[in-house]
N, C-alpha and C positions, 0 to 999 in steps of 0.2 A: 677340327674332327679328325685330321688323320688321313690316311689312304692306306690302300692294299696293295703290295707289290710283290713278286715272285722272285725267289732268289736263283732258282734254276728254271726259269720261262720258257727256254727253246723246247724244254720236255714235253709243252702241252701241243706242240706240233704234231707229237705222236698220237693225238685224241683219233684220228681218223685210220689210224693202222689196223683194227679189227674187221672194218669195211674192205680195207686194202687185200687183206689176206683172204678173207671170203671171196672177194670177188676172183682172185688170183687161181685159188682151188676150187672153183665151184663146180659141181657134178653137171655131167651132160644129161640133158632132158631125157627122161625115160619115155621110150612108147609105149603107146597104148596098145593094149591087147584086145584084139578082135575075135569075137564068137559069132560063127554064123550059124542061125538057127534056120534048118532046113523047115521047119514047120512054118516060118515067117519069109515074107517076099524081101526083107532087108536086112542090113548085118547090125547086130546090136554091139555098139562100143564099150567098154569099161570106161568108166569115169574115175580118173586120177584126181585122188585128193590133193590138194595144191602145198607141197611140203614147205614149213617153216621151222626155222631153230626154235625150239622151246627156250623160253624165255630168254630170248636174243637180247630184247632190251635191258634186261636187268643184268646181263651180262656185260653189256656195253657200258651201261652206268657204273658198274663197279671198277672197271678198266678206268673209265673217265677220273674218277674219286681216287684212286690210287695214283695215278697222273696228276692229279693236284696235290696230293699228300707230297709227292716226289719232288715237286716244283717248288717245294716250300713257301706257301704263302706267309707272309708277315704284315703284320701291321704296323705302321710308322707314324709317329706323332708329327704333330705341326712344330713343335717348339724345339729349339736346338739347345742342349744344354752343354754350357762351357765345362772343360775339364783341363787342368793343369797338371802335368806328372810331376810329380816329387818323388824321388827315388834314388837309390844308390844299386851297385854290381858287388854283391859281397859274396865271396869265397868264404867258407869257413872250414877250417881244417882241425880235423882233433883227433888226437893222439890217441888209440887203441892198446898201447903196449899193456906188459903183463902188470906192471904197476899202477895202474889204473884200477885193479882191484882191490887196490889198498883200503881199509874202512875205517878212514879218518875224518868223513865228513858226516853231517845231520841233518835228516830230513824228516818234518813231520815229528821231530821227538825221536825218531830212530836212528842208529848207527848204521851208515849206509856207505858204500864204497863210492869212492871218485867218480866213476862211471856211472852209478844210478843217478848221485846228484846232478851230474853233468846233462843226463839226458831230461830230468825234470826242469831246470833250469833254460838249457839252451831251446828246448821244445817252447817253453812261453816266450822266449827271445824270438824264435823263428815264427809263431802266429801273429807277433805284432809287426811283423815285418810288411805290412800290405804298400803295396806300391814299389817295392824294393825286387832285385832279382837276386835270388840266391839261389847258391850252390854249395854242394857239399863234397869235402874231401876225407876219406879216412886213410890215418897212415900208422904203420908200425914198421915190419919189416922194409915195407915201400909205401909209396904213396898211392891210393886207387881214387878214381873220380867216380863217387857215389851217385851225385847227381848235378847234372851242367846247370848252367844259370838258367833260371826260369822264375816265371812270376806265380809258379802254382805252389804256392808256400803249403800246402798241405799235403804235397806229396813230400816236400823237404821234412815236413814234421814228423811226417810217417817214417822217414829213413831214419831221424834224430832217435824216435821212440824205439826204434828196431837195433840199434847198434849193440854189438857185444863185444866184449875182451876178446882176443884171440881169432877175430875174425880174418885178420890180414897180417898176424903174426905176435910178435912179443916183445921185438926192440923198439927203436925209435928214429926213423927216417926224417927228420925235420927239414934239412936240404931239399929232399924229393918232394915234399909237400907243399914247400914255398914255388919251388920250381912248376910243378903241376898247377898248383895257382894261378900264378901268373902267366901261362901257355893259356889257361881259360879265361883269364882277364882280359887278354890281348883282344879278345873277339867283341870286345866295347867301347867306348868313348873314354878316351884317357882321364878325363876330370871324374870319372866316377868309380876308379877301380879301388875297392878296398879288399883286402884279407885278414882275417881274424883268424889267429893260430892259437889252438888250446893245447897245452901239453903239460907233463908232468915230470918230465926227464931231460935228458942230454942226447945228444945227435950220436947215435952209436950204430948206424945203419944207413943202407942205401948208397949211392953212387956221386950224390951232389953234395959239395960242401954248403951249408948254411950262409955263409957270409957272401961267396959267391953268388947264390940265388937271390940275397939280398940286394946286391950290386943291381942283379938283372932287374929285379923288383924296382929298384929307384930309377934307373934308367927309362922304365916303361910307365912312370908314375903310377905305381902301384904301393898305396899306402898300407903298411901292416900294423896292425894292433895284435901284441902279442900277450898272453894270459898264462902265467904260473899258477898251476892246480897242485894243492895239497897243503895239509896241517903244517903247522911250526912246530908243535910238541904231539906227543899222541902217547898215553898212557896204556900200558900192558902188564898184566897180570904175571909175575914170577914167583920163585919160590920165596924170596926174599919181600914180597910184597909188590905193590905197583911201581913202574919202572918208566919215566920220561924217555921217549926216543924220538929224534928228529926224523919223519918218515918222507921229509922232503930232501933228503941230502942229496940225492941225485939231481934234483932240479938244477940247471944251468942256467940262473938268473941273468950272470953277465951277458951270455950270448942272447937272451931273449930281448935284454936292454940295447944291445947292439943291434939287434935287427929291427928294432921299434926306432931307435933314433935315426938308422941310416935311410929310412923311407917315410922320414916326418910322422911316424906312429906313436904310438906310447905302450909303455909297458904296464900290467895290471898284474896285481898278486892276488890269487884267490887261495886265501888259507881256511875259509870255511863257507859253506852253505851260503851263508847272510852276505858275505863279501863277494862271492860269485854274483848273486843277484844285483847286489851295487853296480857290480861291472857292467852287467848288461843294460842296465839301467843308464848308465854312462855311455855306453856305446850307441844306446837307443837314440840320443840327442846329437850324433853326429850331423852337421849341418847338412841338410838334403840337395841335390842339385836339383835346379828347376829346371824344365824343358819349357818347349813351346807350348801357348795355350790351344787347346784344340776342342773341335764341338763335334758331338753326337746328337743324333735324332733316337728317340726312344724306341725300341725296336721290340716287338713280341711274336713269337712265334704261333702260327695257326695250324700247321700241319697237321694236329693231331685230331680235327675235327672232320675233315674229309677221309681220312684213315678211319676213324671210330665208325662213320657213317658205311663205309665200304664193309668193314667187320661185320656190322650188323646186317646189311645186306647179304653177305655172303652164308650167314647164318640161318637166314630165313628162306634162302633158296629153295632148300629142300621140299618144305611145306608149300612154298608156292607152286614148287613143280607138280606135287600131288594133287594140287588143287586144281591145276590145268588138265591134267590127265583125266580127273575124275569127269570134268565137263564133257570130253568126247566119248 
């Protein structure tokens, strides 16, 4: 059957507050005025109509209903539902350097930049991470924390879809991104620390050496998965016809492999949107960490009912007051 409880039940003790205030600030009784009628052998005294607050009962009822709403009435079910926490703590570090604007990816049949493809595919990956704590780091000239670790994947997804090249510079500070990711992951248990690093270049900015940052990550049980982004070949029109170029010549795959190997992670190469999607699917299968089994009782908020009734009473109070005055 369930039962009703109040989240902030001490507020209900304020129910008699209007009566207390009325008593403290009550007016002194008015003296009656006497009229001496010289034509009569006695004094005529005016009768005073007893005063009463207009619609006092209605105002107090509104006050009581507002208190009930503030106290947050809740319906609790009888049955307890078991839940098992399965999740990881993942920091995602995204390179926003100038080279992310190179249009060597395809999305829905159109040629798009690396950043556009990344926004779509990483956004899909984030929405599937129900039960995980996710955080987002953006890096270029330096690394910046866009979102700390949170279970609110909707907000993280919003930040991913709003990523813009040039937002934090045009170079690539891989070492700073790793260092900031490790700093955030130190706030959670050691067996659940994962950093996903996405870049299309080499470390050429920042004040932290990537391998030193990777060593700190290893010492603190942070697993780093590195993803190198960029096509292997890209055809561009020239005066002599189409010419094939390597748009990923600046990608430091050796460094990314070292970082992943040092931290017991893995390096992935995303040379196309399809490969990037496959990488996210593989990352999606990372072994989850199971927490202790917990239980909860189904809960439903009921505060809106007294709030709705109080609102209706406030709306009809002017009409009720007019009716009351019309009777006198």
